[in-house]
C-alpha angles and dihedrals in degrees: 000000000000116000092019117097115207109235109244115232118234120240091257091050091048087052094049092047091050092047092052091049091051091051094048095051095041090052089056093049098041091046092050101039106018130239101290097047094048116081128198086235089061092047092048094050091045088052092048094240135106123264095247087055091055089052089052085065101035122023096217144345096274091055089049093049093048091053090050092052091045090056092046095048094046089055092047091051092052094050095043093050091049091052089051092048089053090079096214128152110308098238091047089047091057091045092053089047093051093046090050091052090049093047100044098043101041096168128107099268092204092053090048091052091047092051093048095049094045105035109034139073117256095247089055093046087056092050091054093047091052091050092051091046091051096046105032114022098033096059089046090052090052090051090052091044086055090048089050090052089051091051093247099114120076110254089233093058120090112216094225089050090051090049092053093047090055092050090049090049098050099040093095087062094059111103089358115171109235094222093058094069131046092206120083113243094251091056091052092050090048088053094048092048092052088052095046097045101033109020126222104288129084 
């Protein structure tokens, strides 16, 4: 626009902007296709940079994947903790937490685990495991600790075990294709919660 000068970004700001763009596009591709089926060449093309430029920011695909998952899990942690702090009805709290996990991590969780175990170095597998524990299992454990303090959790149930059980129960819903199921995702979550909290018998 005439009379208005565009402020030129510093080299540091340009680098930060490019890094942010790479992470955003890498997340889209990794979440859609999985780790193995996504190449750094594809990410670079999607980000409108060269492959060597991508490697200037991330030394390899594993490093980039870890940073993508770190961003995803940090966002999930903030949202889950906010739901717990909301002090709403316990069953609704769990439902909101599960729907947030499904919404924020829309990849096929079994594909993700397969890729991690078969494609990545052991040290990077450990980093990803720790990130998932911190972001997903830990907030759920906190939820069940609070339920125990309210006297709602059976004394024989460990909160950490309950949290792991929830994660295993909802994993088939990650990355689910809508046309594969007649029931909306919220109805599926409601049904799972009924099973998890109250069992199958009257």
